[in-house]
C-alpha positions in Angstrom: -77.2 -35.3 25.5 -80.7 -37.7 24.2 -81.1 -41.3 24.3 -79.4 -43.1 21.2 -82.3 -45.7 21.6 -85.7 -43.6 22.5 -84.2 -40.0 22.3 -85.4 -39.0 25.0 -83.6 -35.7 26.3 -81.4 -36.1 29.5 -81.4 -32.1 30.5 -85.5 -32.3 30.5 -86.2 -35.3 31.5 -83.8 -35.9 34.4 -83.2 -39.8 33.0 -80.1 -41.5 34.4 -78.1 -42.6 31.4 -74.8 -44.7 30.6 -72.4 -44.8 28.4 -73.4 -47.0 25.3 -70.6 -47.0 22.9 -68.8 -44.2 20.9 -70.1 -42.4 17.9 -68.3 -43.6 14.5 -68.5 -40.4 13.1 -66.6 -38.4 16.0 -65.5 -41.1 18.3 -67.5 -39.3 21.5 -69.4 -40.8 24.0 -73.3 -41.7 23.3 -75.4 -42.1 25.7 -78.9 -44.4 26.6 -81.9 -44.3 29.2 -80.3 -46.5 32.4 -83.4 -48.4 32.2 -84.9 -49.6 29.5 -82.9 -48.7 26.8 -79.2 -49.9 28.1 -80.7 -53.2 29.0 -82.3 -53.4 25.7 -79.2 -52.8 23.9 -77.0 -55.2 26.0 -79.7 -57.9 24.6 -79.5 -57.2 21.8 -75.7 -57.4 21.6 -76.3 -60.9 23.2 -78.3 -61.7 20.8 -75.9 -60.6 18.1 -72.7 -62.0 20.0 -74.9 -66.1 20.3 -75.3 -65.4 16.1 -71.7 -64.6 15.8 -71.0 -67.7 17.6 -73.3 -69.9 16.0 -72.0 -68.5 12.3 -68.4 -69.1 13.1 -69.6 -72.9 14.5 -68.7 -72.3 18.1 -70.6 -74.0 20.9 -70.9 -72.5 24.7 -67.4 -74.3 25.6 -66.1 -71.9 23.6 -67.3 -68.8 25.6 -65.9 -67.9 28.8 -68.2 -68.9 31.9 -68.8 -66.6 34.9 -66.1 -68.8 36.5 -63.5 -68.1 33.6 -62.4 -64.4 34.0 -60.8 -62.9 31.1 -60.1 -60.0 32.7 -56.1 -60.6 33.1 -55.7 -62.5 29.9 -53.5 -60.8 27.0 -56.5 -59.9 25.1 -58.4 -58.8 28.1 -59.5 -56.1 29.6 -55.8 -55.4 31.9 -54.0 -56.8 28.8 -55.8 -53.9 26.9 -55.3 -51.3 29.2 -51.4 -51.9 29.5 -51.6 -50.9 25.2 -53.9 -47.7 25.9 -51.1 -46.6 28.6 -48.5 -47.5 26.4 -49.8 -45.4 24.0 -50.7 -42.9 26.1 -47.0 -42.6 26.7 -46.1 -42.8 23.3 -48.0 -40.0 22.7 -46.5 -38.0 25.6 -43.0 -38.3 23.9 -43.9 -37.4 20.2 -46.0 -34.4 22.1 -42.8 -33.1 23.7 -40.9 -33.0 20.2 -43.1 -32.0 17.8 -43.7 -28.3 16.5 -46.2 -29.0 13.9 -50.1 -27.9 14.3 -51.6 -30.8 12.5 -49.3 -33.2 14.0 -50.4 -31.7 17.7 -54.2 -31.7 16.8 -53.9 -35.5 15.9 -51.6 -36.5 18.8 -54.2 -35.0 21.5 -56.8 -36.6 19.8 -55.0 -39.8 20.1 -54.5 -39.1 24.3 -57.9 -38.5 24.3 -59.4 -41.6 22.9 -57.1 -43.5 24.7 -57.0 -41.6 27.9 -60.8 -42.2 27.9 -60.9 -45.9 27.0 -57.8 -46.1 29.8 -60.1 -44.9 32.0 -62.7 -47.0 31.7 -60.9 -50.0 31.2 -59.4 -49.3 34.7 -62.4 -48.8 36.3 -63.9 -52.6 35.0 -60.5 -54.0 36.4 -60.9 -52.3 39.5 -64.5 -53.8 39.9 -63.3 -57.3 39.0 -60.6 -57.6 41.3 -62.5 -56.2 43.9 -61.7 -57.5 47.6 -64.1 -60.0 48.3 -66.6 -59.6 51.0 -65.9 -60.3 54.8 -69.1 -60.0 56.0 -70.7 -63.5 55.1 -67.6 -65.1 57.0 -65.7 -66.7 53.8 -62.0 -65.2 54.4 
């Protein structure tokens, strides 16, 4: 209920928040103020990615450009979405046959984690595959 960057309380301050990742301790979502904290996190992530590419000896030609759409590649969001859906189907099958409480709790936590990521990836793929606007005359 508070920004992971500045600590602002979202309930008291009525600040718009955005999800910025998962808590490594319990894999719950963590949030940051939409502006300026989330923007600062995005800039830090881009800086770190550039440093990692430089350390790996990659140049800008090795990085997909804005014209390349990696959404539908095997390692893209669509491929990850399909893997999440397969995991959900598998956990459904295991839940129908299991009667051990410990196993059921594990399967439910697995379901929650993959259902959440599948939802976020599905929304991302939907946004990236949005039909082009026809108002500009280009059909």
